[in-house]
C-alpha positions as CSV (number, residue, x, y, z in Angstrom):
1,X,2.8,-28.5,0.8
2,X,3.9,-28.1,4.5
3,X,0.8,-27.0,6.3
4,X,2.7,-26.0,9.4
5,X,4.9,-23.6,7.4
6,X,1.8,-22.3,5.6
7,X,0.1,-21.6,8.9
8,X,3.2,-19.8,10.2
9,X,3.4,-17.6,7.1
10,X,-0.3,-16.9,7.3
11,X,-0.1,-15.8,10.9
12,X,3.1,-13.8,10.2
13,X,1.2,-11.9,7.4
14,X,-1.8,-11.4,9.6
15,X,0.2,-10.2,12.5
16,X,1.8,-7.5,10.4
17,X,-1.5,-6.4,8.9
18,X,-3.4,-6.1,12.2
19,X,-0.5,-4.8,14.3
20,X,0.1,-2.0,11.8
21,X,-3.4,-1.1,10.5
22,X,-5.1,-1.8,13.9
23,X,-3.3,0.8,16.1
24,X,-3.5,3.4,13.3
25,X,-7.2,2.8,12.9
26,X,-7.7,3.0,16.7
27,X,-5.9,6.3,17.0
28,X,-7.3,8.1,14.0
29,X,-10.8,6.6,13.7
30,X,-11.7,6.1,17.4
31,X,-9.6,7.8,20.0
32,X,-8.9,11.1,18.2
33,X,-11.9,11.0,15.8
34,X,-13.8,13.9,17.3
35,X,-10.6,16.0,17.8
36,X,-9.1,15.7,14.4
37,X,-12.1,15.0,12.1
38,X,-11.8,18.4,10.3
39,X,-8.4,17.3,9.1
40,X,-9.7,14.2,7.4
41,X,-9.1,14.3,3.6
42,X,-12.8,13.5,3.0
43,X,-14.6,14.8,6.1
44,X,-17.1,12.0,6.4
45,X,-16.0,8.7,7.9
46,X,-16.8,5.4,6.2
47,X,-19.7,3.3,7.5
48,X,-19.3,0.1,9.6
49,X,-20.2,-2.0,6.6
50,X,-17.2,-0.5,4.7
51,X,-14.8,-1.5,7.4
52,X,-16.3,-5.0,7.4
53,X,-16.0,-5.4,3.6
54,X,-12.4,-4.1,3.8
55,X,-11.5,-6.6,6.6
56,X,-13.1,-9.6,4.7
57,X,-11.2,-8.9,1.5
58,X,-8.0,-8.1,3.4
59,X,-8.2,-11.4,5.2
60,X,-8.6,-13.2,1.8
61,X,-5.6,-11.3,0.5
62,X,-3.5,-12.3,3.5
63,X,-4.2,-15.9,2.8
64,X,-3.1,-15.5,-0.9
65,X,0.0,-13.5,0.1
66,X,1.2,-16.5,2.1
67,X,1.6,-18.8,-0.9
68,X,4.5,-17.2,-2.8
69,X,7.0,-17.6,0.1
70,X,5.7,-21.1,0.7
71,X,6.0,-22.2,-2.9
72,X,9.4,-20.5,-3.6
73,X,11.3,-20.4,-0.4
74,X,10.1,-23.6,1.3
75,X,10.2,-25.7,-1.8
76,X,13.6,-27.5,-2.1
77,X,13.2,-28.0,-5.8
78,X,12.6,-24.3,-6.6
79,X,14.5,-22.4,-3.9
80,X,18.0,-23.2,-5.3
81,X,17.0,-21.5,-8.5
82,X,16.0,-18.2,-6.8
83,X,18.3,-15.3,-6.0
84,X,17.6,-15.7,-2.3
85,X,20.8,-15.7,-0.2
86,X,21.5,-16.5,3.5
87,X,24.8,-14.8,4.3
88,X,25.2,-11.0,4.0
89,X,28.8,-11.4,3.0
90,X,27.8,-13.3,-0.2
91,X,27.2,-9.8,-1.7
92,X,28.8,-6.5,-0.7
93,X,27.6,-4.4,2.2
94,X,27.0,-1.6,-0.3
95,X,24.6,-3.8,-2.2
96,X,22.9,-4.9,1.0
97,X,21.8,-1.3,1.7
98,X,21.2,-0.2,-1.9
99,X,18.9,-3.2,-2.4
100,X,16.2,-1.5,-0.3
101,X,15.7,1.6,-2.6
102,X,16.1,-0.7,-5.6
103,X,13.3,-2.9,-4.3
104,X,11.0,0.1,-3.8
105,X,11.7,1.4,-7.3
106,X,11.0,-2.0,-8.8
107,X,7.8,-2.5,-6.8
108,X,6.6,1.0,-7.6
109,X,7.1,0.5,-11.3
110,X,5.4,-2.9,-11.2
111,X,2.5,-1.5,-9.2
112,X,2.0,1.5,-11.4
113,X,1.7,-0.5,-14.6
114,X,-0.3,-3.3,-13.1
115,X,-2.6,-0.7,-11.6
116,X,-3.0,1.0,-14.9
117,X,-3.9,-2.4,-16.4
118,X,-6.5,-2.9,-13.6
119,X,-8.2,0.2,-14.8
120,X,-9.0,-1.3,-18.2
121,X,-12.8,-1.3,-18.3
122,X,-13.2,-5.1,-18.2
123,X,-10.6,-5.7,-15.4
124,X,-11.9,-2.7,-13.5
125,X,-15.5,-3.9,-13.5
126,X,-14.7,-7.6,-12.8
127,X,-11.7,-7.2,-10.4
128,X,-10.4,-3.8,-9.4
129,X,-13.9,-2.5,-8.5
130,X,-13.7,-4.4,-5.2
131,X,-10.8,-2.2,-4.0
132,X,-12.6,1.0,-5.4
133,X,-15.7,0.3,-3.4
134,X,-13.7,2.1,-0.7
135,X,-14.3,5.5,-2.3
136,X,-13.4,6.9,1.2
137,X,-10.8,4.4,2.3
138,X,-9.7,3.5,5.8
139,X,-6.5,1.8,7.0
140,X,-8.3,-1.5,6.6
141,X,-8.4,-1.0,2.9
142,X,-4.7,-1.5,2.5
143,X,-5.2,-5.2,1.5
144,X,-8.8,-5.1,0.4
145,X,-8.4,-6.6,-3.0
146,X,-10.3,-9.0,-5.2
147,X,-8.6,-12.4,-5.0
148,X,-7.3,-12.1,-8.6
149,X,-5.9,-8.7,-7.8
150,X,-4.3,-10.1,-4.6
151,X,-2.6,-12.7,-6.8
152,X,-1.3,-9.9,-9.1
153,X,-0.1,-8.0,-6.1
154,X,1.7,-11.0,-4.7
155,X,3.8,-11.5,-7.9
156,X,6.2,-8.9,-6.7
157,X,7.6,-11.6,-4.5
158,X,8.7,-13.9,-7.3
159,X,9.9,-10.9,-9.3
160,X,12.4,-10.1,-6.6
161,X,13.4,-13.7,-6.2
162,X,14.2,-14.1,-9.9
163,X,15.8,-10.7,-10.7
164,X,18.0,-9.3,-7.9
165,X,19.8,-11.0,-4.9
166,X,17.6,-10.7,-1.8
167,X,18.3,-11.6,1.8
168,X,15.7,-12.5,4.4
169,X,16.3,-9.1,6.0
170,X,15.5,-7.4,2.7
171,X,12.2,-9.2,2.4
172,X,11.2,-8.6,6.1
173,X,12.0,-4.9,6.1
174,X,10.6,-4.4,2.6
175,X,7.2,-6.0,3.3
176,X,6.8,-4.2,6.7
177,X,7.6,-0.9,5.0
178,X,5.4,-1.7,2.0
179,X,2.4,-2.5,4.3
180,X,3.1,0.6,6.5
181,X,3.2,2.9,3.5
182,X,0.1,1.2,2.1
183,X,-1.8,1.8,5.3
184,X,-0.6,5.5,5.2
185,X,-1.9,5.8,1.7
186,X,-5.3,4.6,2.7
187,X,-5.3,6.5,6.1
188,X,-7.7,9.2,5.1
189,X,-5.5,11.8,6.9
190,X,-2.4,13.5,5.7
191,X,0.5,13.2,8.1
192,X,3.2,14.8,6.0
193,X,3.8,18.5,6.7
194,X,2.4,21.4,4.7
195,X,4.3,22.3,1.4
196,X,5.7,18.7,1.4
197,X,4.1,18.3,-2.0
198,X,6.2,21.1,-3.4
199,X,9.5,20.1,-1.6
200,X,12.3,18.9,-3.9
201,X,12.0,15.5,-2.3
202,X,8.4,15.5,-1.3
203,X,7.1,16.2,-4.8
204,X,8.3,12.8,-5.8
205,X,6.6,10.9,-2.9
206,X,3.1,9.6,-3.1
207,X,1.0,11.0,-0.3
208,X,-2.2,10.0,1.5
209,X,-3.9,13.0,-0.3
210,X,-2.6,11.7,-3.6
211,X,-3.9,8.2,-3.2
212,X,-7.1,9.3,-1.6
213,X,-7.9,11.3,-4.7
214,X,-7.5,8.1,-6.7
215,X,-10.1,6.4,-4.6
216,X,-12.4,9.3,-4.7
217,X,-12.2,10.1,-8.4
218,X,-11.1,6.7,-9.8
219,X,-8.7,8.3,-12.3
220,X,-5.1,9.5,-12.0
221,X,-2.5,9.1,-9.2
222,X,-1.7,5.4,-9.9
223,X,1.6,5.2,-8.1
224,X,2.4,3.4,-4.8
225,X,5.4,5.0,-3.1
226,X,6.3,7.7,-5.7
227,X,4.8,10.1,-8.2
228,X,7.6,9.4,-10.6
229,X,5.6,7.4,-13.1
230,X,2.5,9.6,-12.7
231,X,4.6,12.7,-13.6
232,X,6.4,10.9,-16.5
233,X,3.1,9.6,-18.0
234,X,1.0,12.7,-17.3
235,X,-1.4,10.8,-14.9
236,X,-0.9,12.9,-11.8
237,X,-4.1,14.8,-11.2
238,X,-3.8,18.5,-12.0
239,X,-5.7,19.3,-8.8
240,X,-3.4,17.3,-6.6
241,X,-1.3,20.2,-5.3
242,X,-4.4,22.4,-4.5
243,X,-6.1,19.5,-2.8
244,X,-3.0,18.8,-0.6
245,X,-2.7,22.5,0.3
246,X,-6.4,22.7,1.1
247,X,-6.2,19.7,3.5
248,X,-3.1,21.0,5.3
249,X,-4.5,24.6,5.6
250,X,-7.7,23.5,7.5
251,X,-8.4,25.1,10.8
252,X,-10.9,23.7,13.3
253,X,-12.4,27.2,13.7
254,X,-12.9,27.5,10.0
255,X,-14.3,24.1,9.3
256,X,-18.0,24.3,8.9
257,X,-18.7,20.7,7.9
258,X,-20.0,18.8,10.8
259,X,-18.8,15.4,11.8
260,X,-21.2,12.7,10.5
């Protein structure tokens, strides 16, 4: 194993995590905390120990996430057998752009079913409970997984590399978008507009309210980017729409709950 490449991959993953989650946390949880607290999905803010736990497990996940690329793309005996390609003109320009939504659909499907599996009583108690200790998640919870769950999460990388042609640009943009949307899902604030949950497009998108309900109640809303599988499988919480509308209708003058 090339340690210099591993360190580079590790720092690259860490940079993305801290440069995306860090500023978001700074704005929503520190700078604007007193001004926008009434819009928080769950009014109370997590405690410092929760942030520390999320950061520790996220750091472990970042280390684990660095291995798939090292083992598959920087291993001359494996890389030739992957679908990774260097030159965009090896495949059509149409495919180059269509690959992005295809990757999201593949990842969302993998995540939904892996997530459902993680809620099996045995796996939940021994593995997934680490992530669910964040019943009121913050942006730092985006990567806060048990090491075994982090390994399961990282398997999307080899799935791509052995199923569809992927370029380095695909991988870079996909993982930045994936992390950004994951941070949004754990944000604790809803940034999409009111009625987005009922819009012809928005109803199929997983929102921060939607994923926050999953952390708060542990059941339902298992998707990552979309609500497609939740709607198909009947696992979208029946109170999702009312919860979304309640959060978006809040007014500072009407909010009686005090900031804790």
